[in-house]
mmCIF file of the N, C-alpha and C atoms, coordinates in Angstrom:
data_MODEL
# 
_entry.id   MODEL 
# 
loop_
_atom_site.group_PDB 
_atom_site.id 
_atom_site.type_symbol 
_atom_site.label_atom_id 
_atom_site.label_alt_id 
_atom_site.label_comp_id 
_atom_site.label_asym_id 
_atom_site.label_entity_id 
_atom_site.label_seq_id 
_atom_site.pdbx_PDB_ins_code 
_atom_site.Cartn_x 
_atom_site.Cartn_y 
_atom_site.Cartn_z 
_atom_site.occupancy 
_atom_site.B_iso_or_equiv 
_atom_site.pdbx_formal_charge 
_atom_site.auth_seq_id 
_atom_site.auth_comp_id 
_atom_site.auth_asym_id 
_atom_site.auth_atom_id 
_atom_site.pdbx_PDB_model_num 
ATOM 1  N N  . PHE A 1 1  ? 0.805  -1.260 0.067  1.00 0.00 ? 1  PHE A N  1 
ATOM 2  C CA . PHE A 1 1  ? -0.043 -0.002 0.029  1.00 0.00 ? 1  PHE A CA 1 
ATOM 3  C C  . PHE A 1 1  ? 0.877  1.227  -0.055 1.00 0.00 ? 1  PHE A C  1 
ATOM 4  N N  . ILE A 1 2  ? 2.174  1.150  0.331  1.00 0.00 ? 2  ILE A N  1 
ATOM 5  C CA . ILE A 1 2  ? 3.000  2.447  0.358  1.00 0.00 ? 2  ILE A CA 1 
ATOM 6  C C  . ILE A 1 2  ? 3.319  2.790  -0.938 1.00 0.00 ? 2  ILE A C  1 
ATOM 7  N N  . ALA A 1 3  ? 3.207  1.966  -1.914 1.00 0.00 ? 3  ALA A N  1 
ATOM 8  C CA . ALA A 1 3  ? 3.475  2.323  -3.344 1.00 0.00 ? 3  ALA A CA 1 
ATOM 9  C C  . ALA A 1 3  ? 2.308  3.174  -3.817 1.00 0.00 ? 3  ALA A C  1 
ATOM 10 N N  . GLU A 1 4  ? 1.050  2.708  -3.499 1.00 0.00 ? 4  GLU A N  1 
ATOM 11 C CA . GLU A 1 4  ? -0.151 3.555  -3.804 1.00 0.00 ? 4  GLU A CA 1 
ATOM 12 C C  . GLU A 1 4  ? -0.068 5.037  -3.151 1.00 0.00 ? 4  GLU A C  1 
ATOM 13 N N  . PHE A 1 5  ? 0.427  5.100  -1.888 1.00 0.00 ? 5  PHE A N  1 
ATOM 14 C CA . PHE A 1 5  ? 0.523  6.391  -1.261 1.00 0.00 ? 5  PHE A CA 1 
ATOM 15 C C  . PHE A 1 5  ? 1.555  7.243  -2.053 1.00 0.00 ? 5  PHE A C  1 
ATOM 16 N N  . GLY A 1 6  ? 2.749  6.558  -2.360 1.00 0.00 ? 6  GLY A N  1 
ATOM 17 C CA . GLY A 1 6  ? 3.652  7.371  -2.974 1.00 0.00 ? 6  GLY A CA 1 
ATOM 18 C C  . GLY A 1 6  ? 3.232  7.966  -4.306 1.00 0.00 ? 6  GLY A C  1 
ATOM 19 N N  . GLU A 1 7  ? 2.491  7.248  -5.120 1.00 0.00 ? 7  GLU A N  1 
ATOM 20 C CA . GLU A 1 7  ? 1.740  7.722  -6.329 1.00 0.00 ? 7  GLU A CA 1 
ATOM 21 C C  . GLU A 1 7  ? 0.855  8.877  -6.118 1.00 0.00 ? 7  GLU A C  1 
ATOM 22 N N  . THR A 1 8  ? 0.083  8.601  -4.981 1.00 0.00 ? 8  THR A N  1 
ATOM 23 C CA . THR A 1 8  ? -0.928 9.648  -4.934 1.00 0.00 ? 8  THR A CA 1 
ATOM 24 C C  . THR A 1 8  ? -0.408 10.915 -4.168 1.00 0.00 ? 8  THR A C  1 
ATOM 25 N N  . LEU A 1 9  ? 0.375  10.848 -3.218 1.00 0.00 ? 9  LEU A N  1 
ATOM 26 C CA . LEU A 1 9  ? 1.058  12.023 -2.685 1.00 0.00 ? 9  LEU A CA 1 
ATOM 27 C C  . LEU A 1 9  ? 2.114  12.516 -3.431 1.00 0.00 ? 9  LEU A C  1 
ATOM 28 N N  . ILE A 1 10 ? 2.283  13.989 -3.472 1.00 0.00 ? 10 ILE A N  1 
ATOM 29 C CA . ILE A 1 10 ? 3.414  14.433 -4.228 1.00 0.00 ? 10 ILE A CA 1 
ATOM 30 C C  . ILE A 1 10 ? 4.669  14.141 -3.420 1.00 0.00 ? 10 ILE A C  1 
ATOM 31 N N  . PRO A 1 11 ? 5.902  13.811 -4.092 1.00 0.00 ? 11 PRO A N  1 
ATOM 32 C CA . PRO A 1 11 ? 7.119  13.401 -3.554 1.00 0.00 ? 11 PRO A CA 1 
ATOM 33 C C  . PRO A 1 11 ? 7.620  14.619 -2.756 1.00 0.00 ? 11 PRO A C  1 
ATOM 34 N N  . GLU A 1 12 ? 7.422  14.708 -1.638 1.00 0.00 ? 12 GLU A N  1 
ATOM 35 C CA . GLU A 1 12 ? 7.979  15.949 -0.784 1.00 0.00 ? 12 GLU A CA 1 
ATOM 36 C C  . GLU A 1 12 ? 8.784  15.399 0.399  1.00 0.00 ? 12 GLU A C  1 
ATOM 37 N N  . PRO A 1 13 ? 9.950  15.991 0.887  1.00 0.00 ? 13 PRO A N  1 
ATOM 38 C CA . PRO A 1 13 ? 10.690 15.631 1.847  1.00 0.00 ? 13 PRO A CA 1 
ATOM 39 C C  . PRO A 1 13 ? 9.810  15.365 3.238  1.00 0.00 ? 13 PRO A C  1 
ATOM 40 N N  . GLY A 1 14 ? 9.045  16.517 3.399  1.00 0.00 ? 14 GLY A N  1 
ATOM 41 C CA . GLY A 1 14 ? 8.107  16.282 4.680  1.00 0.00 ? 14 GLY A CA 1 
ATOM 42 C C  . GLY A 1 14 ? 7.126  15.053 4.501  1.00 0.00 ? 14 GLY A C  1 
ATOM 43 N N  . SER A 1 15 ? 6.546  14.984 3.409  1.00 0.00 ? 15 SER A N  1 
ATOM 44 C CA . SER A 1 15 ? 5.581  13.891 3.178  1.00 0.00 ? 15 SER A CA 1 
ATOM 45 C C  . SER A 1 15 ? 6.172  12.529 3.429  1.00 0.00 ? 15 SER A C  1 
ATOM 46 N N  . LEU A 1 16 ? 7.584  12.241 2.773  1.00 0.00 ? 16 LEU A N  1 
ATOM 47 C CA . LEU A 1 16 ? 8.207  11.036 2.785  1.00 0.00 ? 16 LEU A CA 1 
ATOM 48 C C  . LEU A 1 16 ? 8.564  10.737 4.337  1.00 0.00 ? 16 LEU A C  1 
ATOM 49 N N  . THR A 1 17 ? 8.903  11.871 5.108  1.00 0.00 ? 17 THR A N  1 
ATOM 50 C CA . THR A 1 17 ? 9.341  11.596 6.303  1.00 0.00 ? 17 THR A CA 1 
ATOM 51 C C  . THR A 1 17 ? 7.888  11.198 7.305  1.00 0.00 ? 17 THR A C  1 
ATOM 52 N N  . LEU A 1 18 ? 6.858  11.804 7.177  1.00 0.00 ? 18 LEU A N  1 
ATOM 53 C CA . LEU A 1 18 ? 5.603  11.581 7.718  1.00 0.00 ? 18 LEU A CA 1 
ATOM 54 C C  . LEU A 1 18 ? 5.321  10.053 7.290  1.00 0.00 ? 18 LEU A C  1 
ATOM 55 N N  . LEU A 1 19 ? 5.426  9.763  6.092  1.00 0.00 ? 19 LEU A N  1 
ATOM 56 C CA . LEU A 1 19 ? 4.907  8.385  5.591  1.00 0.00 ? 19 LEU A CA 1 
ATOM 57 C C  . LEU A 1 19 ? 5.910  7.420  6.344  1.00 0.00 ? 19 LEU A C  1 
ATOM 58 N N  . GLY A 1 20 ? 7.224  7.738  6.402  1.00 0.00 ? 20 GLY A N  1 
ATOM 59 C CA . GLY A 1 20 ? 8.166  6.718  6.924  1.00 0.00 ? 20 GLY A CA 1 
ATOM 60 C C  . GLY A 1 20 ? 7.726  6.404  8.413  1.00 0.00 ? 20 GLY A C  1 
ATOM 61 N N  . LEU A 1 21 ? 7.491  7.508  9.216  1.00 0.00 ? 21 LEU A N  1 
ATOM 62 C CA . LEU A 1 21 ? 7.100  7.409  10.617 1.00 0.00 ? 21 LEU A CA 1 
ATOM 63 C C  . LEU A 1 21 ? 5.742  6.623  10.704 1.00 0.00 ? 21 LEU A C  1 
ATOM 64 N N  . GLY A 1 22 ? 4.907  6.901  9.788  1.00 0.00 ? 22 GLY A N  1 
ATOM 65 C CA . GLY A 1 22 ? 3.595  6.168  9.935  1.00 0.00 ? 22 GLY A CA 1 
ATOM 66 C C  . GLY A 1 22 ? 3.722  4.748  9.658  1.00 0.00 ? 22 GLY A C  1 
ATOM 67 N N  . ALA A 1 23 ? 4.592  4.443  8.752  1.00 0.00 ? 23 ALA A N  1 
ATOM 68 C CA . ALA A 1 23 ? 4.800  3.050  8.369  1.00 0.00 ? 23 ALA A CA 1 
ATOM 69 C C  . ALA A 1 23 ? 5.437  2.318  9.543  1.00 0.00 ? 23 ALA A C  1 
ATOM 70 N N  . VAL A 1 24 ? 6.441  2.926  10.202 1.00 0.00 ? 24 VAL A N  1 
ATOM 71 C CA . VAL A 1 24 ? 7.057  2.371  11.328 1.00 0.00 ? 24 VAL A CA 1 
ATOM 72 C C  . VAL A 1 24 ? 6.185  2.092  12.288 1.00 0.00 ? 24 VAL A C  1 
ATOM 73 N N  . ALA A 1 25 ? 5.367  3.036  12.763 1.00 0.00 ? 25 ALA A N  1 
ATOM 74 C CA . ALA A 1 25 ? 4.175  2.852  13.740 1.00 0.00 ? 25 ALA A CA 1 
ATOM 75 C C  . ALA A 1 25 ? 3.321  1.696  13.371 1.00 0.00 ? 25 ALA A C  1 
ATOM 76 N N  . LEU A 1 26 ? 2.951  1.676  12.152 1.00 0.00 ? 26 LEU A N  1 
ATOM 77 C CA . LEU A 1 26 ? 2.004  0.522  11.777 1.00 0.00 ? 26 LEU A CA 1 
ATOM 78 C C  . LEU A 1 26 ? 2.865  -0.855 12.117 1.00 0.00 ? 26 LEU A C  1 
ATOM 79 N N  . LEU A 1 27 ? 4.093  -0.883 11.632 1.00 0.00 ? 27 LEU A N  1 
ATOM 80 C CA . LEU A 1 27 ? 4.746  -2.042 11.849 1.00 0.00 ? 27 LEU A CA 1 
ATOM 81 C C  . LEU A 1 27 ? 4.901  -2.539 13.241 1.00 0.00 ? 27 LEU A C  1 
ATOM 82 N N  . ARG A 1 28 ? 5.141  -1.442 14.013 1.00 0.00 ? 28 ARG A N  1 
ATOM 83 C CA . ARG A 1 28 ? 5.452  -1.843 15.607 1.00 0.00 ? 28 ARG A CA 1 
ATOM 84 C C  . ARG A 1 28 ? 3.909  -2.133 16.106 1.00 0.00 ? 28 ARG A C  1 
ATOM 85 N N  . ARG A 1 29 ? 2.793  -1.581 15.715 1.00 0.00 ? 29 ARG A N  1 
ATOM 86 C CA . ARG A 1 29 ? 1.591  -2.082 16.197 1.00 0.00 ? 29 ARG A CA 1 
ATOM 87 C C  . ARG A 1 29 ? 1.307  -3.574 15.803 1.00 0.00 ? 29 ARG A C  1 
ATOM 88 N N  . ARG A 1 30 ? 1.705  -3.780 14.551 1.00 0.00 ? 30 ARG A N  1 
ATOM 89 C CA . ARG A 1 30 ? 1.312  -5.158 13.948 1.00 0.00 ? 30 ARG A CA 1 
ATOM 90 C C  . ARG A 1 30 ? 2.263  -6.194 14.811 1.00 0.00 ? 30 ARG A C  1 
ATOM 91 N N  . ARG A 1 31 ? 3.491  -5.772 14.999 1.00 0.00 ? 31 ARG A N  1 
ATOM 92 C CA . ARG A 1 31 ? 4.466  -6.887 15.594 1.00 0.00 ? 31 ARG A CA 1 
ATOM 93 C C  . ARG A 1 31 ? 3.954  -6.995 17.044 1.00 0.00 ? 31 ARG A C  1 
ATOM 94 N N  . ARG A 1 32 ? 3.353  -6.035 17.557 1.00 0.00 ? 32 ARG A N  1 
ATOM 95 C CA . ARG A 1 32 ? 2.758  -6.305 19.087 1.00 0.00 ? 32 ARG A CA 1 
ATOM 96 C C  . ARG A 1 32 ? 2.103  -7.509 19.132 1.00 0.00 ? 32 ARG A C  1 
# 
């Protein structure tokens, strides 16, 4: 689903950072 977000959102440094943090948070919650 990350690929879809990348195509939808404009490639901005801030957006990429937020996406990265969000992905990490989701992974941590799932690994719980």
